[in-house]
Short mmCIF file of the C-alpha atoms (twelve columns), coordinates in Angstrom:
data_MODEL
# 
_entry.id   MODEL 
# 
loop_
_atom_site.group_PDB 
_atom_site.id 
_atom_site.type_symbol 
_atom_site.label_atom_id 
_atom_site.label_alt_id 
_atom_site.label_comp_id 
_atom_site.label_asym_id 
_atom_site.label_seq_id 
_atom_site.Cartn_x 
_atom_site.Cartn_y 
_atom_site.Cartn_z 
_atom_site.pdbx_PDB_model_num 
ATOM 1  C CA . UNK A 1  104.716 166.053 193.197 1 
ATOM 2  C CA . UNK A 2  103.407 162.634 192.154 1 
ATOM 3  C CA . UNK A 3  100.388 164.236 190.434 1 
ATOM 4  C CA . UNK A 4  102.697 166.519 188.461 1 
ATOM 5  C CA . UNK A 5  104.852 163.585 187.313 1 
ATOM 6  C CA . UNK A 6  101.759 161.577 186.370 1 
ATOM 7  C CA . UNK A 7  100.361 164.543 184.424 1 
ATOM 8  C CA . UNK A 8  103.660 165.024 182.573 1 
ATOM 9  C CA . UNK A 9  103.800 161.301 181.687 1 
ATOM 10 C CA . UNK A 10 100.216 161.336 180.401 1 
ATOM 11 C CA . UNK A 11 100.940 164.405 178.273 1 
ATOM 12 C CA . UNK A 12 104.108 162.797 176.882 1 
ATOM 13 C CA . UNK A 13 102.181 159.639 175.962 1 
ATOM 14 C CA . UNK A 14 99.443  161.704 174.326 1 
ATOM 15 C CA . UNK A 15 102.018 163.581 172.246 1 
ATOM 16 C CA . UNK A 16 103.542 160.275 171.098 1 
ATOM 17 C CA . UNK A 17 100.122 158.910 170.106 1 
ATOM 18 C CA . UNK A 18 99.318  162.055 168.126 1 
ATOM 19 C CA . UNK A 19 102.717 161.949 166.397 1 
ATOM 20 C CA . UNK A 20 102.259 158.276 165.531 1 
ATOM 21 C CA . UNK A 21 98.838  158.962 164.006 1 
ATOM 22 C CA . UNK A 22 100.253 161.858 162.027 1 
ATOM 23 C CA . UNK A 23 103.176 159.728 160.833 1 
ATOM 24 C CA . UNK A 24 100.832 156.900 159.827 1 
ATOM 25 C CA . UNK A 25 98.583  159.271 157.871 1 
ATOM 26 C CA . UNK A 26 101.650 160.702 156.158 1 
ATOM 27 C CA . UNK A 27 102.778 157.201 155.177 1 
ATOM 28 C CA . UNK A 28 99.306  156.429 153.832 1 
ATOM 29 C CA . UNK A 29 99.384  159.531 151.643 1 
ATOM 30 C CA . UNK A 30 102.887 158.700 150.386 1 
ATOM 31 C CA . UNK A 31 101.875 155.121 149.596 1 
ATOM 32 C CA . UNK A 32 98.784  156.259 147.687 1 
ATOM 33 C CA . UNK A 33 100.801 158.779 145.669 1 
ATOM 34 C CA . UNK A 34 103.302 156.068 144.762 1 
ATOM 35 C CA . UNK A 35 100.466 153.673 143.888 1 
ATOM 36 C CA . UNK A 36 99.007  156.214 141.466 1 
ATOM 37 C CA . UNK A 37 102.452 156.465 139.863 1 
ATOM 38 C CA . UNK A 38 102.687 152.640 139.952 1 
ATOM 39 C CA . UNK A 39 106.066 152.892 141.639 1 
ATOM 40 C CA . UNK A 40 105.732 151.507 145.163 1 
ATOM 41 C CA . UNK A 41 107.889 148.477 144.488 1 
ATOM 42 C CA . UNK A 42 107.378 145.234 146.369 1 
ATOM 43 C CA . UNK A 43 106.248 145.422 150.018 1 
ATOM 44 C CA . UNK A 44 109.807 144.663 151.164 1 
ATOM 45 C CA . UNK A 45 111.176 147.515 149.019 1 
ATOM 46 C CA . UNK A 46 108.492 149.874 150.266 1 
ATOM 47 C CA . UNK A 47 109.379 148.961 153.846 1 
ATOM 48 C CA . UNK A 48 112.991 149.910 153.194 1 
ATOM 49 C CA . UNK A 49 111.939 153.163 151.525 1 
ATOM 50 C CA . UNK A 50 109.654 154.102 154.451 1 
ATOM 51 C CA . UNK A 51 112.098 152.762 157.069 1 
ATOM 52 C CA . UNK A 52 109.436 150.525 158.621 1 
ATOM 53 C CA . UNK A 53 108.843 146.781 158.738 1 
ATOM 54 C CA . UNK A 54 107.196 144.888 155.902 1 
ATOM 55 C CA . UNK A 55 104.434 143.940 158.351 1 
ATOM 56 C CA . UNK A 56 103.796 147.653 159.009 1 
ATOM 57 C CA . UNK A 57 103.484 148.229 155.262 1 
ATOM 58 C CA . UNK A 58 100.851 145.496 155.090 1 
ATOM 59 C CA . UNK A 59 98.997  146.989 158.070 1 
ATOM 60 C CA . UNK A 60 98.942  150.399 156.380 1 
ATOM 61 C CA . UNK A 61 97.678  148.843 153.135 1 
ATOM 62 C CA . UNK A 62 94.938  147.081 155.120 1 
ATOM 63 C CA . UNK A 63 93.898  150.369 156.739 1 
ATOM 64 C CA . UNK A 64 93.773  152.106 153.348 1 
ATOM 65 C CA . UNK A 65 91.548  149.315 152.033 1 
ATOM 66 C CA . UNK A 66 89.301  149.519 155.115 1 
ATOM 67 C CA . UNK A 67 88.887  153.236 154.421 1 
ATOM 68 C CA . UNK A 68 87.383  152.366 151.032 1 
ATOM 69 C CA . UNK A 69 90.267  152.655 148.577 1 
ATOM 70 C CA . UNK A 70 90.676  149.639 146.322 1 
ATOM 71 C CA . UNK A 71 94.422  149.188 146.532 1 
ATOM 72 C CA . UNK A 72 95.923  146.019 145.069 1 
ATOM 73 C CA . UNK A 73 99.359  144.619 144.466 1 
ATOM 74 C CA . UNK A 74 100.143 144.012 140.796 1 
ATOM 75 C CA . UNK A 75 102.782 141.316 140.381 1 
ATOM 76 C CA . UNK A 76 103.183 142.350 136.751 1 
ATOM 77 C CA . UNK A 77 104.087 145.930 137.704 1 
ATOM 78 C CA . UNK A 78 105.674 144.962 141.053 1 
ATOM 79 C CA . UNK A 79 103.754 147.797 142.641 1 
ATOM 80 C CA . UNK A 80 100.617 148.552 144.567 1 
ATOM 81 C CA . UNK A 81 98.096  150.156 142.236 1 
ATOM 82 C CA . UNK A 82 94.634  151.624 142.553 1 
ATOM 83 C CA . UNK A 83 91.740  149.557 141.215 1 
ATOM 84 C CA . UNK A 84 91.318  151.491 137.970 1 
ATOM 85 C CA . UNK A 85 95.001  150.914 137.178 1 
ATOM 86 C CA . UNK A 86 94.958  147.214 138.083 1 
ATOM 87 C CA . UNK A 87 95.919  144.772 135.335 1 
# 
């Protein structure tokens, strides 16, 4: 019985990890699409839009940058933008 419960708990944790990765990748795609449109808003506004913390927004931006995309925040536009759009 204990092995069954342990196996069920491990499977439940694995499902949560997979869902979290999927959700994070979805947020990355949404952020990049908004950045191309120059309409992300400030990090605090983006956090409200995505229903996550501002710190999570900054972590996602960091991950996008680590993956090779030059994503910057333009104070003039009040939006994250891709490098070619940066002014």
